[in-house]
C-alpha positions as a printed Julia matrix, in Angstrom:
85×3 Matrix{Float64}:
  11.45  -12.55    7.83
   8.4   -10.49    8.88
   8.56   -6.74    8.59
   6.15   -4.08    9.87
   6.07   -0.85    7.9
   4.48    2.49    8.82
   4.4     4.63    5.68
   3.36    8.29    5.81
   1.4     9.03    2.65
   1.58   12.18    0.57
  -1.2    13.68   -1.55
  -4.01   11.38   -0.4
  -6.85   11.41    2.11
  -5.22    8.48    3.92
  -2.51    9.73    6.27
  -0.6     6.5     6.78
  -0.41    2.9     5.58
   0.56    0.11    7.99
   1.85   -3.01    6.26
   2.98   -6.39    7.51
   5.04   -8.3     4.96
   6.8   -11.67    5.22
   9.4   -12.75    2.68
   7.95  -10.47    0.01
   4.33  -11.53    0.57
   1.81   -9.12    2.07
   0.25  -10.38    5.3
  -1.93   -7.35    6.01
  -2.5    -3.72    5.06
  -4.28   -1.02    7.05
  -4.92    2.5     5.79
  -5.29    5.27    8.39
  -7.87    7.69    6.99
  -9.03    7.7     3.41
 -12.22    6.29    1.89
 -13.09    3.58    4.4
 -14.73    1.05    2.07
 -12.22    1.49   -0.73
  -9.17    1.19    1.48
 -10.58   -1.87    3.27
 -11.28   -3.43   -0.12
  -7.75   -2.76   -1.33
  -6.35   -4.24    1.88
  -8.39   -7.44    1.46
  -7.49   -7.8    -2.21
  -3.74   -7.54   -1.7
  -3.47   -9.79    1.37
  -1.53  -12.91    0.38
  -0.14  -11.36   -2.8
   3.52  -10.87   -3.64
   4.5    -7.25   -3.07
   6.05   -7.08   -6.55
   2.75   -8.12   -8.16
   0.83   -5.46   -6.22
   3.36   -2.79   -7.23
   2.97   -3.77  -10.91
  -0.81   -3.53  -10.74
  -1.38   -0.34   -8.76
   1.67    1.88   -9.31
   0.73    5.1   -11.08
  -3.0     4.9   -10.27
  -4.46    8.39   -9.9
  -7.42    9.62   -7.85
  -9.39   12.17   -9.84
  -7.11   15.09  -10.68
  -4.55   14.18   -8.0
  -1.14   12.95   -9.13
  -1.38    9.94   -6.79
  -3.9     7.75   -4.96
  -4.08    5.35   -2.03
  -3.16    2.39   -4.28
  -0.24    4.37   -5.75
   0.95    5.26   -2.25
   0.71    1.57   -1.32
   3.0     0.78   -4.27
   5.49    3.41   -3.04
   5.38    1.96    0.49
   6.01   -1.54   -0.84
   8.87   -0.36   -3.04
  10.48    1.3    -0.02
  10.02   -1.87    2.05
  11.58   -4.07   -0.63
  14.48   -1.64   -1.08
  15.28   -1.94    2.65
  15.32   -5.74    2.52
């Protein structure tokens, strides 16, 4: 089953993450705002990966002195999406 998620981020330059996921595998990710090159790179790297693998790799990543980051917010969005399933 394909699911489209719109996740409002907290504590990052990106304001939102749009995710399309099918049966636990990430089809696409789009960050709204944030560091353009970095967020595009993250999106390309995670496409085709299992959401659980992405969560394991990026959860807890910090950006400078911030308590979170765009990758950490992606992990939170994916956790929320899997919890709904």
